[in-house]
Every structure is written in structure tokens, then in C-alpha cells.
Biopython code that builds the backbone (N, CA, C, O; Angstrom):
import numpy as np
from Bio.PDB.StructureBuilder import StructureBuilder

atoms = [
    (1, "UNK", "N", (158.344, 84.768, 98.348)),
    (1, "UNK", "CA", (159.722, 84.087, 100.160)),
    (1, "UNK", "C", (161.222, 83.535, 98.549)),
    (1, "UNK", "O", (161.224, 82.858, 97.522)),
    (2, "UNK", "N", (161.848, 84.084, 99.057)),
    (2, "UNK", "CA", (163.551, 82.552, 98.743)),
    (2, "UNK", "C", (163.697, 82.381, 99.630)),
    (2, "UNK", "O", (163.167, 82.494, 100.736)),
    (3, "UNK", "N", (165.101, 81.827, 98.854)),
    (3, "UNK", "CA", (166.318, 80.858, 99.918)),
    (3, "UNK", "C", (166.830, 82.408, 100.322)),
    (3, "UNK", "O", (166.689, 82.458, 101.544)),
    (4, "UNK", "N", (167.291, 83.531, 99.912)),
    (4, "UNK", "CA", (167.895, 84.461, 100.127)),
    (4, "UNK", "C", (167.169, 85.707, 101.723)),
    (4, "UNK", "O", (167.553, 86.593, 102.486)),
    (5, "UNK", "N", (166.149, 85.024, 101.433)),
    (5, "UNK", "CA", (165.295, 85.914, 102.462)),
    (5, "UNK", "C", (165.862, 85.811, 103.498)),
    (5, "UNK", "O", (166.153, 84.762, 104.072)),
    (6, "UNK", "N", (166.167, 87.372, 103.983)),
    (6, "UNK", "CA", (166.940, 87.492, 105.429)),
    (6, "UNK", "C", (166.327, 86.714, 106.665)),
    (6, "UNK", "O", (166.847, 85.796, 107.300)),
    (7, "UNK", "N", (164.931, 87.388, 106.872)),
    (7, "UNK", "CA", (164.349, 86.751, 108.113)),
    (7, "UNK", "C", (164.248, 84.964, 108.221)),
    (7, "UNK", "O", (164.329, 84.201, 109.183)),
    (8, "UNK", "N", (164.060, 84.769, 106.940)),
    (8, "UNK", "CA", (163.973, 83.175, 106.778)),
    (8, "UNK", "C", (165.489, 82.643, 107.512)),
    (8, "UNK", "O", (165.629, 81.763, 108.361)),
    (9, "UNK", "N", (166.202, 83.226, 107.072)),
    (9, "UNK", "CA", (167.984, 82.483, 107.222)),
    (9, "UNK", "C", (167.898, 83.126, 108.470)),
    (9, "UNK", "O", (168.252, 82.140, 109.116)),
    (10, "UNK", "N", (167.715, 83.980, 109.325)),
    (10, "UNK", "CA", (167.679, 84.361, 110.671)),
    (10, "UNK", "C", (166.879, 83.715, 111.491)),
    (10, "UNK", "O", (167.317, 83.536, 112.627)),
    (11, "UNK", "N", (165.894, 83.338, 111.256)),
    (11, "UNK", "CA", (164.772, 82.490, 112.112)),
    (11, "UNK", "C", (166.070, 80.663, 111.644)),
    (11, "UNK", "O", (166.576, 80.047, 112.583)),
    (12, "UNK", "N", (166.270, 80.282, 110.392)),
    (12, "UNK", "CA", (166.653, 78.387, 110.582)),
    (12, "UNK", "C", (168.210, 79.275, 110.940)),
    (12, "UNK", "O", (168.769, 78.467, 111.681)),
    (13, "UNK", "N", (168.928, 80.184, 110.835)),
    (13, "UNK", "CA", (170.043, 79.904, 112.216)),
    (13, "UNK", "C", (169.859, 79.995, 113.750)),
    (13, "UNK", "O", (170.618, 79.731, 114.682)),
    (14, "UNK", "N", (168.704, 80.418, 113.698)),
    (14, "UNK", "CA", (167.970, 81.106, 115.833)),
    (14, "UNK", "C", (167.686, 79.730, 115.853)),
    (14, "UNK", "O", (168.033, 79.298, 116.953)),
    (15, "UNK", "N", (167.060, 78.543, 114.911)),
    (15, "UNK", "CA", (167.198, 77.609, 115.621)),
    (15, "UNK", "C", (167.982, 76.372, 114.970)),
    (15, "UNK", "O", (167.068, 75.548, 114.945)),
    (16, "UNK", "N", (168.933, 75.818, 114.508)),
    (16, "UNK", "CA", (169.981, 75.170, 114.146)),
    (16, "UNK", "C", (171.150, 75.814, 115.300)),
    (16, "UNK", "O", (171.909, 74.881, 115.561)),
    (17, "UNK", "N", (171.619, 77.235, 116.184)),
    (17, "UNK", "CA", (172.213, 77.550, 117.004)),
    (17, "UNK", "C", (171.381, 76.675, 118.380)),
    (17, "UNK", "O", (172.083, 76.520, 119.379)),
    (18, "UNK", "N", (170.377, 76.290, 118.418)),
    (18, "UNK", "CA", (169.865, 75.998, 120.002)),
    (18, "UNK", "C", (169.893, 74.656, 119.836)),
    (18, "UNK", "O", (169.899, 73.802, 120.723)),
    (19, "UNK", "N", (169.919, 74.422, 118.037)),
    (19, "UNK", "CA", (169.978, 72.820, 118.226)),
    (19, "UNK", "C", (170.655, 72.400, 118.454)),
    (19, "UNK", "O", (170.512, 71.292, 118.972)),
    (20, "UNK", "N", (172.327, 73.112, 118.190)),
    (20, "UNK", "CA", (173.883, 72.667, 117.980)),
    (20, "UNK", "C", (173.778, 72.337, 120.144)),
    (20, "UNK", "O", (174.293, 71.311, 120.588)),
    (21, "UNK", "N", (173.140, 73.264, 121.031)),
    (21, "UNK", "CA", (173.539, 73.594, 121.847)),
    (21, "UNK", "C", (172.113, 72.985, 123.116)),
    (21, "UNK", "O", (171.719, 73.538, 124.143)),
    (22, "UNK", "N", (171.569, 71.397, 122.330)),
    (22, "UNK", "CA", (170.748, 70.905, 122.731)),
    (22, "UNK", "C", (169.327, 71.965, 123.641)),
    (22, "UNK", "O", (168.596, 71.734, 124.604)),
    (23, "UNK", "N", (169.463, 72.892, 122.897)),
    (23, "UNK", "CA", (168.340, 73.261, 123.509)),
    (23, "UNK", "C", (167.217, 74.288, 122.832)),
    (23, "UNK", "O", (167.519, 75.370, 122.328)),
    (24, "UNK", "N", (165.607, 73.649, 122.929)),
    (24, "UNK", "CA", (164.949, 74.020, 122.097)),
    (24, "UNK", "C", (164.368, 74.807, 121.509)),
    (24, "UNK", "O", (163.199, 74.938, 121.871)),
    (25, "UNK", "N", (164.865, 75.741, 120.303)),
    (25, "UNK", "CA", (164.517, 77.204, 119.921)),
    (25, "UNK", "C", (162.984, 77.611, 120.473)),
    (25, "UNK", "O", (162.032, 76.963, 120.907)),
    (26, "UNK", "N", (163.229, 78.889, 120.249)),
    (26, "UNK", "CA", (161.539, 79.529, 120.494)),
    (26, "UNK", "C", (160.921, 79.252, 119.917)),
    (26, "UNK", "O", (161.351, 79.316, 118.765)),
    (27, "UNK", "N", (159.172, 78.613, 120.037)),
    (27, "UNK", "CA", (158.340, 77.907, 119.200)),
    (27, "UNK", "C", (157.547, 78.600, 118.163)),
    (27, "UNK", "O", (156.794, 77.992, 117.402)),
    (28, "UNK", "N", (157.719, 79.821, 118.142)),
    (28, "UNK", "CA", (156.799, 80.825, 117.062)),
    (28, "UNK", "C", (158.755, 80.651, 116.091)),
    (28, "UNK", "O", (158.859, 79.856, 115.157)),
    (29, "UNK", "N", (159.554, 81.198, 116.387)),
    (29, "UNK", "CA", (160.400, 80.929, 115.164)),
    (29, "UNK", "C", (160.461, 79.715, 114.817)),
    (29, "UNK", "O", (160.387, 79.476, 113.612)),
    (30, "UNK", "N", (160.611, 78.607, 115.766)),
    (30, "UNK", "CA", (160.627, 77.146, 114.997)),
    (30, "UNK", "C", (159.746, 76.952, 114.027)),
    (30, "UNK", "O", (160.066, 76.517, 112.921)),
    (31, "UNK", "N", (158.559, 77.260, 114.368)),
    (31, "UNK", "CA", (157.324, 77.515, 113.996)),
    (31, "UNK", "C", (157.489, 77.880, 112.531)),
    (31, "UNK", "O", (157.375, 77.117, 111.571)),
    (32, "UNK", "N", (157.916, 79.804, 112.517)),
    (32, "UNK", "CA", (157.980, 79.722, 111.057)),
    (32, "UNK", "C", (159.366, 79.201, 110.350)),
    (32, "UNK", "O", (159.440, 79.419, 109.140)),
    (33, "UNK", "N", (160.424, 78.565, 110.950)),
    (33, "UNK", "CA", (160.973, 78.570, 109.681)),
    (33, "UNK", "C", (161.149, 77.027, 109.456)),
    (33, "UNK", "O", (161.915, 76.553, 108.617)),
    (34, "UNK", "N", (160.610, 76.532, 110.029)),
    (34, "UNK", "CA", (159.511, 75.336, 109.254)),
    (34, "UNK", "C", (158.233, 75.147, 107.770)),
    (34, "UNK", "O", (158.001, 74.378, 106.837)),
    (35, "UNK", "N", (157.631, 76.601, 108.465)),
    (35, "UNK", "CA", (156.642, 76.852, 107.169)),
    (35, "UNK", "C", (157.287, 77.209, 106.279)),
    (35, "UNK", "O", (157.049, 76.765, 105.156)),
    (36, "UNK", "N", (158.800, 78.562, 106.595)),
    (36, "UNK", "CA", (159.167, 79.312, 105.252)),
    (36, "UNK", "C", (159.958, 78.356, 104.862)),
    (36, "UNK", "O", (159.925, 78.474, 103.638)),
    (37, "UNK", "N", (160.748, 77.359, 105.143)),
    (37, "UNK", "CA", (161.385, 75.900, 104.349)),
    (37, "UNK", "C", (160.524, 75.206, 103.725)),
    (37, "UNK", "O", (160.773, 74.948, 102.548)),
    (38, "UNK", "N", (159.330, 74.727, 104.299)),
    (38, "UNK", "CA", (158.079, 73.863, 103.467)),
    (38, "UNK", "C", (158.047, 74.689, 102.269)),
    (38, "UNK", "O", (158.167, 74.142, 101.173)),
    (39, "UNK", "N", (157.942, 75.580, 102.336)),
    (39, "UNK", "CA", (157.037, 77.135, 101.624)),
    (39, "UNK", "C", (158.527, 76.699, 100.844)),
    (39, "UNK", "O", (158.314, 75.556, 100.440)),
    (40, "UNK", "N", (159.429, 76.951, 100.592)),
    (40, "UNK", "CA", (160.512, 76.635, 99.353)),
    (40, "UNK", "C", (160.583, 75.418, 98.967)),
    (40, "UNK", "O", (161.241, 75.406, 97.926)),
    (41, "UNK", "N", (160.055, 73.758, 99.426)),
    (41, "UNK", "CA", (159.807, 72.913, 99.134)),
    (41, "UNK", "C", (159.093, 73.288, 98.309)),
    (41, "UNK", "O", (159.754, 73.484, 97.290)),
    (42, "UNK", "N", (157.969, 73.531, 98.154)),
    (42, "UNK", "CA", (156.733, 73.800, 97.860)),
    (42, "UNK", "C", (157.292, 74.835, 96.438)),
    (42, "UNK", "O", (156.633, 74.851, 95.398)),
    (43, "UNK", "N", (158.247, 75.443, 96.557)),
    (43, "UNK", "CA", (158.710, 76.223, 95.291)),
    (43, "UNK", "C", (159.579, 75.194, 93.917)),
    (43, "UNK", "O", (159.590, 75.127, 92.688)),
    (44, "UNK", "N", (160.203, 74.550, 95.077)),
    (44, "UNK", "CA", (161.117, 73.196, 94.511)),
    (44, "UNK", "C", (161.088, 72.377, 94.036)),
    (44, "UNK", "O", (162.057, 71.826, 93.514)),
    (45, "UNK", "N", (159.598, 71.873, 94.045)),
    (45, "UNK", "CA", (158.906, 70.643, 94.304)),
    (45, "UNK", "C", (157.957, 70.915, 93.727)),
    (45, "UNK", "O", (157.009, 70.476, 94.378)),
    (46, "UNK", "N", (157.604, 71.423, 92.811)),
    (46, "UNK", "CA", (155.603, 71.641, 92.949)),
    (46, "UNK", "C", (154.914, 69.978, 92.497)),
    (46, "UNK", "O", (155.521, 69.092, 91.895)),
    (47, "UNK", "N", (153.622, 69.940, 92.959)),
    (47, "UNK", "CA", (153.030, 68.953, 92.982)),
    (47, "UNK", "C", (152.447, 68.341, 94.366)),
    (47, "UNK", "O", (152.906, 68.511, 95.496)),
    (48, "UNK", "N", (151.312, 67.583, 93.980)),
    (48, "UNK", "CA", (150.404, 67.046, 95.185)),
    (48, "UNK", "C", (150.689, 65.627, 95.311)),
    (48, "UNK", "O", (149.711, 64.927, 95.573)),
    (49, "UNK", "N", (152.025, 64.939, 95.159)),
    (49, "UNK", "CA", (151.706, 63.001, 95.284)),
    (49, "UNK", "C", (153.026, 63.161, 96.365)),
    (49, "UNK", "O", (153.754, 62.174, 96.469)),
    (50, "UNK", "N", (153.206, 63.837, 96.812)),
    (50, "UNK", "CA", (153.572, 63.213, 98.415)),
    (50, "UNK", "C", (153.538, 64.181, 99.493)),
    (50, "UNK", "O", (153.171, 65.312, 99.173)),
    (51, "UNK", "N", (153.863, 63.959, 100.775)),
    (51, "UNK", "CA", (153.100, 65.121, 102.126)),
    (51, "UNK", "C", (154.150, 64.685, 102.867)),
    (51, "UNK", "O", (154.636, 63.587, 103.139)),
    (52, "UNK", "N", (154.462, 66.247, 103.224)),
    (52, "UNK", "CA", (155.031, 66.197, 103.755)),
    (52, "UNK", "C", (155.194, 66.034, 105.483)),
    (52, "UNK", "O", (155.096, 67.261, 105.460)),
    (53, "UNK", "N", (155.261, 65.885, 106.124)),
    (53, "UNK", "CA", (154.436, 66.609, 107.353)),
    (53, "UNK", "C", (155.539, 66.653, 108.376)),
    (53, "UNK", "O", (156.438, 65.813, 108.430)),
    (54, "UNK", "N", (155.372, 68.069, 109.486)),
    (54, "UNK", "CA", (156.542, 67.941, 110.151)),
    (54, "UNK", "C", (155.707, 69.034, 111.442)),
    (54, "UNK", "O", (155.425, 70.222, 111.592)),
    (55, "UNK", "N", (155.596, 67.976, 112.032)),
    (55, "UNK", "CA", (154.428, 67.913, 113.646)),
    (55, "UNK", "C", (154.751, 68.543, 114.734)),
    (55, "UNK", "O", (155.578, 67.987, 115.457)),
    (56, "UNK", "N", (154.244, 69.753, 115.118)),
    (56, "UNK", "CA", (152.950, 69.976, 114.939)),
    (56, "UNK", "C", (153.165, 71.076, 114.173)),
    (56, "UNK", "O", (152.091, 71.676, 114.193)),
    (57, "UNK", "N", (154.130, 71.836, 113.344)),
    (57, "UNK", "CA", (153.891, 73.096, 112.340)),
    (57, "UNK", "C", (153.564, 72.406, 111.312)),
    (57, "UNK", "O", (152.509, 72.166, 111.900)),
    (58, "UNK", "N", (153.457, 71.889, 110.404)),
    (58, "UNK", "CA", (152.875, 72.401, 109.107)),
    (58, "UNK", "C", (153.010, 71.075, 108.571)),
    (58, "UNK", "O", (153.821, 70.292, 109.065)),
    (59, "UNK", "N", (151.722, 70.523, 106.860)),
    (59, "UNK", "CA", (151.939, 69.548, 106.282)),
    (59, "UNK", "C", (151.705, 70.013, 105.138)),
    (59, "UNK", "O", (150.692, 70.711, 105.093)),
    (60, "UNK", "N", (152.625, 69.811, 103.573)),
    (60, "UNK", "CA", (152.151, 70.258, 102.707)),
    (60, "UNK", "C", (152.681, 69.517, 101.526)),
    (60, "UNK", "O", (153.720, 68.863, 101.449)),
    (61, "UNK", "N", (151.595, 69.786, 100.446)),
    (61, "UNK", "CA", (152.349, 68.390, 98.785)),
    (61, "UNK", "C", (153.012, 68.874, 97.976)),
    (61, "UNK", "O", (152.773, 69.949, 97.424)),
    (62, "UNK", "N", (153.821, 68.259, 97.804)),
    (62, "UNK", "CA", (154.890, 68.486, 96.884)),
    (62, "UNK", "C", (154.908, 67.220, 95.785)),
    (62, "UNK", "O", (154.188, 66.222, 95.803)),
    (63, "UNK", "N", (155.829, 67.529, 94.938)),
    (63, "UNK", "CA", (156.267, 66.692, 93.636)),
    (63, "UNK", "C", (155.302, 66.274, 92.783)),
    (63, "UNK", "O", (154.408, 65.650, 93.355)),
    (64, "UNK", "N", (155.162, 66.411, 91.515)),
    (64, "UNK", "CA", (154.735, 65.986, 90.605)),
    (64, "UNK", "C", (154.559, 64.524, 90.121)),
    (64, "UNK", "O", (155.422, 63.658, 89.977)),
    (65, "UNK", "N", (152.784, 64.451, 89.835)),
    (65, "UNK", "CA", (152.476, 63.149, 89.755)),
    (65, "UNK", "C", (151.186, 62.886, 90.294)),
    (65, "UNK", "O", (150.365, 63.797, 90.391)),
    (66, "UNK", "N", (150.829, 61.242, 90.805)),
    (66, "UNK", "CA", (149.456, 61.236, 90.849)),
    (66, "UNK", "C", (149.001, 62.285, 92.730)),
    (66, "UNK", "O", (149.402, 62.019, 93.863)),
    (67, "UNK", "N", (148.123, 63.346, 92.282)),
    (67, "UNK", "CA", (147.168, 64.098, 93.366)),
    (67, "UNK", "C", (146.597, 63.060, 94.258)),
    (67, "UNK", "O", (145.961, 62.053, 93.948)),
    (68, "UNK", "N", (146.963, 63.522, 95.484)),
    (68, "UNK", "CA", (146.098, 63.125, 96.785)),
    (68, "UNK", "C", (145.322, 64.434, 96.874)),
    (68, "UNK", "O", (145.481, 65.603, 96.523)),
    (69, "UNK", "N", (144.075, 63.427, 97.740)),
    (69, "UNK", "CA", (142.748, 64.852, 97.667)),
    (69, "UNK", "C", (142.384, 63.805, 98.995)),
    (69, "UNK", "O", (142.583, 64.242, 100.128)),
    (70, "UNK", "N", (142.125, 63.133, 98.906)),
    (70, "UNK", "CA", (141.912, 62.568, 100.854)),
    (70, "UNK", "C", (142.507, 61.221, 101.178)),
    (70, "UNK", "O", (142.949, 60.429, 100.345)),
    (71, "UNK", "N", (142.449, 60.971, 103.123)),
    (71, "UNK", "CA", (142.421, 59.950, 103.713)),
    (71, "UNK", "C", (144.240, 60.150, 103.334)),
    (71, "UNK", "O", (144.691, 61.158, 102.790)),
    (72, "UNK", "N", (144.878, 59.239, 103.662)),
    (72, "UNK", "CA", (145.973, 58.940, 103.788)),
    (72, "UNK", "C", (146.736, 59.042, 102.281)),
    (72, "UNK", "O", (146.142, 58.510, 101.343)),
    (73, "UNK", "N", (147.800, 59.588, 102.060)),
    (73, "UNK", "CA", (148.809, 59.832, 100.886)),
    (73, "UNK", "C", (149.157, 58.199, 100.956)),
    (73, "UNK", "O", (149.239, 57.309, 101.802)),
    (74, "UNK", "N", (149.300, 58.374, 99.599)),
    (74, "UNK", "CA", (150.419, 57.279, 99.163)),
    (74, "UNK", "C", (151.432, 57.343, 99.389)),
    (74, "UNK", "O", (152.066, 56.317, 99.639)),
    (75, "UNK", "N", (151.912, 58.352, 99.397)),
    (75, "UNK", "CA", (153.911, 58.908, 99.425)),
    (75, "UNK", "C", (153.408, 60.301, 100.593)),
    (75, "UNK", "O", (152.813, 61.376, 100.529)),
    (76, "UNK", "N", (154.278, 59.206, 101.897)),
    (76, "UNK", "CA", (154.401, 60.701, 102.608)),
    (76, "UNK", "C", (155.707, 60.752, 103.682)),
    (76, "UNK", "O", (156.073, 59.823, 104.402)),
    (77, "UNK", "N", (156.522, 62.593, 103.547)),
    (77, "UNK", "CA", (157.464, 61.881, 104.825)),
    (77, "UNK", "C", (157.022, 62.809, 105.581)),
    (77, "UNK", "O", (156.312, 63.801, 105.417)),
    (78, "UNK", "N", (157.989, 61.937, 107.137)),
    (78, "UNK", "CA", (157.519, 63.067, 108.615)),
    (78, "UNK", "C", (158.721, 63.122, 109.202)),
    (78, "UNK", "O", (159.363, 62.072, 109.203)),
    (79, "UNK", "N", (159.174, 64.028, 109.680)),
    (79, "UNK", "CA", (160.006, 63.937, 110.910)),
    (79, "UNK", "C", (159.742, 64.747, 111.541)),
    (79, "UNK", "O", (158.619, 65.235, 111.413)),
    (80, "UNK", "N", (161.042, 65.489, 112.933)),
    (80, "UNK", "CA", (160.359, 66.438, 113.720)),
    (80, "UNK", "C", (160.796, 67.297, 113.028)),
    (80, "UNK", "O", (160.931, 67.194, 111.809)),
    (81, "UNK", "N", (161.219, 68.740, 114.021)),
    (81, "UNK", "CA", (161.226, 69.963, 112.975)),
    (81, "UNK", "C", (162.349, 69.760, 113.424)),
    (81, "UNK", "O", (162.724, 70.398, 112.440)),
    (82, "UNK", "N", (163.389, 69.470, 114.003)),
    (82, "UNK", "CA", (164.940, 69.686, 113.852)),
    (82, "UNK", "C", (165.589, 69.166, 113.121)),
    (82, "UNK", "O", (166.733, 69.537, 112.856)),
    (83, "UNK", "N", (164.839, 67.867, 112.457)),
    (83, "UNK", "CA", (165.834, 67.070, 111.807)),
    (83, "UNK", "C", (165.032, 67.700, 110.392)),
    (83, "UNK", "O", (165.939, 67.862, 109.575)),
    (84, "UNK", "N", (164.161, 67.979, 109.977)),
    (84, "UNK", "CA", (163.438, 68.711, 109.421)),
    (84, "UNK", "C", (164.439, 69.860, 108.778)),
    (84, "UNK", "O", (164.899, 69.863, 107.636)),
    (85, "UNK", "N", (164.634, 70.766, 109.749)),
    (85, "UNK", "CA", (165.098, 72.180, 109.876)),
    (85, "UNK", "C", (167.459, 71.896, 109.306)),
    (85, "UNK", "O", (168.326, 72.363, 108.568)),
    (86, "UNK", "N", (167.345, 71.345, 109.855)),
    (86, "UNK", "CA", (168.940, 70.445, 109.356)),
    (86, "UNK", "C", (169.110, 69.940, 108.114)),
    (86, "UNK", "O", (170.170, 69.907, 107.489)),
    (87, "UNK", "N", (167.624, 69.387, 107.622)),
    (87, "UNK", "CA", (168.325, 68.370, 106.290)),
    (87, "UNK", "C", (167.847, 69.725, 105.401)),
    (87, "UNK", "O", (168.440, 69.946, 104.345)),
    (88, "UNK", "N", (166.480, 70.870, 105.962)),
    (88, "UNK", "CA", (166.680, 72.130, 104.397)),
    (88, "UNK", "C", (168.140, 73.196, 104.412)),
    (88, "UNK", "O", (168.308, 74.191, 103.709)),
    (89, "UNK", "N", (169.233, 72.538, 105.598)),
    (89, "UNK", "CA", (169.912, 73.836, 105.818)),
    (89, "UNK", "C", (171.446, 73.270, 104.981)),
    (89, "UNK", "O", (172.381, 73.982, 104.612)),
    (90, "UNK", "N", (171.332, 72.057, 104.875)),
    (90, "UNK", "CA", (172.154, 70.998, 103.863)),
    (90, "UNK", "C", (173.114, 70.706, 105.360)),
    (90, "UNK", "O", (174.322, 70.827, 105.154)),
    (91, "UNK", "N", (172.760, 70.371, 106.708)),
    (91, "UNK", "CA", (173.370, 70.319, 107.827)),
    (91, "UNK", "C", (172.912, 69.134, 107.787)),
    (91, "UNK", "O", (172.623, 69.889, 108.715)),
    (92, "UNK", "N", (172.433, 67.812, 107.693)),
    (92, "UNK", "CA", (172.292, 67.022, 107.321)),
    (92, "UNK", "C", (171.816, 65.649, 106.391)),
    (92, "UNK", "O", (170.622, 65.393, 106.232)),
    (93, "UNK", "N", (172.359, 65.231, 106.099)),
    (93, "UNK", "CA", (172.036, 63.942, 104.189)),
    (93, "UNK", "C", (171.067, 63.447, 104.918)),
    (93, "UNK", "O", (171.195, 63.184, 106.113)),
    (94, "UNK", "N", (169.877, 63.259, 104.161)),
    (94, "UNK", "CA", (168.689, 62.406, 103.965)),
    (94, "UNK", "C", (168.615, 60.853, 104.049)),
    (94, "UNK", "O", (167.731, 60.039, 104.316)),
    (95, "UNK", "N", (169.850, 60.802, 103.724)),
    (95, "UNK", "CA", (169.992, 58.833, 103.882)),
    (95, "UNK", "C", (170.293, 58.938, 105.379)),
    (95, "UNK", "O", (169.881, 57.876, 105.846)),
    (96, "UNK", "N", (170.697, 59.526, 106.160)),
    (96, "UNK", "CA", (170.981, 59.638, 107.223)),
    (96, "UNK", "C", (170.062, 59.967, 108.508)),
    (96, "UNK", "O", (170.344, 59.655, 109.665)),
    (97, "UNK", "N", (168.859, 60.688, 108.063)),
    (97, "UNK", "CA", (168.327, 60.984, 109.004)),
    (97, "UNK", "C", (167.133, 59.821, 108.024)),
    (97, "UNK", "O", (166.416, 59.464, 108.959)),
    (98, "UNK", "N", (166.729, 59.301, 107.128)),
    (98, "UNK", "CA", (165.942, 58.059, 107.487)),
    (98, "UNK", "C", (166.781, 56.611, 107.651)),
    (98, "UNK", "O", (166.103, 55.587, 107.730)),
    (99, "UNK", "N", (167.979, 56.528, 107.693)),
    (99, "UNK", "CA", (168.606, 55.257, 108.578)),
    (99, "UNK", "C", (168.678, 55.453, 110.109)),
    (99, "UNK", "O", (168.866, 54.449, 110.796)),
    (100, "UNK", "N", (168.541, 56.691, 110.716)),
    (100, "UNK", "CA", (168.506, 56.882, 112.132)),
    (100, "UNK", "C", (167.208, 56.393, 112.748)),
    (100, "UNK", "O", (166.871, 55.911, 113.830)),
    (101, "UNK", "N", (166.385, 56.853, 111.143)),
    (101, "UNK", "CA", (164.976, 56.798, 112.261)),
    (101, "UNK", "C", (164.121, 57.755, 112.576)),
    (101, "UNK", "O", (163.058, 57.688, 113.194)),
    (102, "UNK", "N", (164.693, 58.682, 112.081)),
    (102, "UNK", "CA", (164.991, 60.326, 112.605)),
    (102, "UNK", "C", (164.164, 60.642, 111.463)),
    (102, "UNK", "O", (163.932, 61.850, 111.515)),
    (103, "UNK", "N", (163.491, 59.999, 110.233)),
    (103, "UNK", "CA", (162.675, 60.541, 108.772)),
    (103, "UNK", "C", (162.899, 59.751, 108.882)),
    (103, "UNK", "O", (163.879, 59.071, 109.186)),
    (104, "UNK", "N", (161.032, 59.599, 108.397)),
    (104, "UNK", "CA", (160.208, 58.420, 107.772)),
    (104, "UNK", "C", (159.761, 58.424, 106.793)),
    (104, "UNK", "O", (158.720, 59.079, 106.746)),
    (105, "UNK", "N", (160.117, 57.887, 105.725)),
    (105, "UNK", "CA", (159.794, 58.314, 104.365)),
    (105, "UNK", "C", (159.097, 57.611, 103.255)),
    (105, "UNK", "O", (159.988, 57.086, 102.587)),
    (106, "UNK", "N", (157.667, 57.286, 102.615)),
    (106, "UNK", "CA", (157.400, 55.886, 102.049)),
    (106, "UNK", "C", (156.227, 56.078, 101.100)),
    (106, "UNK", "O", (155.401, 56.976, 101.264)),
    (107, "UNK", "N", (156.181, 55.173, 100.068)),
    (107, "UNK", "CA", (155.265, 54.924, 99.226)),
    (107, "UNK", "C", (156.645, 56.066, 97.919)),
    (107, "UNK", "O", (157.783, 56.500, 98.100)),
    (108, "UNK", "N", (155.826, 56.103, 96.920)),
    (108, "UNK", "CA", (156.764, 56.241, 95.281)),
    (108, "UNK", "C", (156.663, 57.711, 95.256)),
    (108, "UNK", "O", (155.711, 58.359, 95.691)),
    (109, "UNK", "N", (157.845, 58.227, 94.647)),
    (109, "UNK", "CA", (158.429, 59.415, 95.329)),
    (109, "UNK", "C", (158.932, 60.148, 96.684)),
    (109, "UNK", "O", (159.081, 61.360, 96.532)),
    (110, "UNK", "N", (159.145, 59.787, 97.628)),
    (110, "UNK", "CA", (159.038, 59.979, 98.805)),
    (110, "UNK", "C", (160.838, 60.105, 99.023)),
    (110, "UNK", "O", (161.081, 60.723, 100.060)),
    (111, "UNK", "N", (161.654, 59.818, 98.543)),
    (111, "UNK", "CA", (163.125, 60.075, 98.244)),
    (111, "UNK", "C", (163.188, 61.808, 97.882)),
    (111, "UNK", "O", (163.292, 61.738, 96.658)),
    (112, "UNK", "N", (163.187, 63.029, 98.147)),
    (112, "UNK", "CA", (163.040, 64.130, 98.584)),
    (112, "UNK", "C", (164.757, 64.408, 98.423)),
    (112, "UNK", "O", (165.161, 65.571, 98.422)),
    (113, "UNK", "N", (165.677, 63.310, 98.296)),
    (113, "UNK", "CA", (167.093, 64.062, 98.575)),
    (113, "UNK", "C", (167.273, 65.399, 97.377)),
    (113, "UNK", "O", (167.972, 66.394, 97.574)),
    (114, "UNK", "N", (166.698, 65.208, 96.492)),
    (114, "UNK", "CA", (167.367, 65.756, 94.882)),
    (114, "UNK", "C", (166.755, 66.974, 95.300)),
    (114, "UNK", "O", (167.106, 67.897, 94.565)),
    (115, "UNK", "N", (165.863, 67.374, 96.332)),
    (115, "UNK", "CA", (165.627, 68.547, 96.336)),
    (115, "UNK", "C", (166.142, 69.569, 97.780)),
    (115, "UNK", "O", (165.614, 70.646, 98.059)),
    (116, "UNK", "N", (167.116, 69.017, 98.451)),
    (116, "UNK", "CA", (167.654, 69.265, 99.473)),
    (116, "UNK", "C", (169.297, 69.655, 99.522)),
    (116, "UNK", "O", (169.912, 68.791, 98.898)),
    (117, "UNK", "N", (170.034, 70.500, 99.970)),
    (117, "UNK", "CA", (169.643, 71.205, 100.915)),
    (117, "UNK", "C", (168.733, 73.212, 99.784)),
    (117, "UNK", "O", (169.025, 74.045, 98.927)),
    (118, "UNK", "N", (167.822, 72.886, 100.581)),
    (118, "UNK", "CA", (166.461, 74.432, 100.452)),
    (118, "UNK", "C", (167.452, 75.354, 100.322)),
    (118, "UNK", "O", (167.793, 75.877, 99.261)),
    (119, "UNK", "N", (168.145, 75.655, 101.927)),
    (119, "UNK", "CA", (168.826, 76.968, 102.144)),
    (119, "UNK", "C", (170.613, 77.044, 101.695)),
    (119, "UNK", "O", (171.243, 78.091, 101.845)),
]
sb = StructureBuilder()
sb.init_structure("model")
sb.init_model(0)
sb.init_chain("A")
sb.init_seg("    ")
for serial, (resi, resn, name, xyz) in enumerate(atoms, 1):
    if name == "N":
        sb.init_residue(resn, " ", resi, " ")
    sb.init_atom(name, np.array(xyz, "f"), 0.0, 1.0, " ", f" {name:<3s}", serial, name[0])
structure = sb.get_structure()
């Protein structure tokens, strides 16, 4: 899968349009967009030192460094799907997501701003 994948672009666009209209996107489309963008992140920032959680859809480990194996990871990034997809699309800046509390990032290497946007 690549950032140029038309299906990913369509899913992401459908979600962003829904968010802009203060509506919830179709859950299967939102899930697919979250998983696809997290897949792009794993390609762009391979590794296992930071866990990125977008509940209820998915969690991945990214960024080179100390590998996380069990329990609570040393570095965690978590947000809702709308915040994550806006970050992935470049519609929201990392610093704004963190400062408003829409995204939490804790631990070493948890600032993923260098890898965003993804599409």
C-alpha cells in the first residue's frame, strides 16, 4: 500500500468530509482509513519503540529504538480517529493536536511530527 493508493485516498477523503460536516463517517470506512494510514506510518517509521493507538480501530508499533514486548510501552501516542486522520492528511498540526488534548504523547521518541503528514 502506498500514499498514492486511490482506495486509501477515497476512504480518507470520505472521513474528512464527514468530520468537516460534523458527522460521523461510516465506521467501516473510518476503520479502513485508520488502518491504512497506520500502515503508511509503519512504512515511514519502521520500528517498535513507540505504540500508536487509535481506539477502537488499531494500534501499531513504530520508530526505531528499544523494542517494546509486554505491558505498558515506554512511549505511547493515542488519539481518536478524527484527530489521527486529520494529522495523517496534513489538516492538523501535531503541536495543535497535543496542545488541545486531542492527542496524548508520552515517552521518548513519541513526537511523530517528523513523519506527518502521511498523504
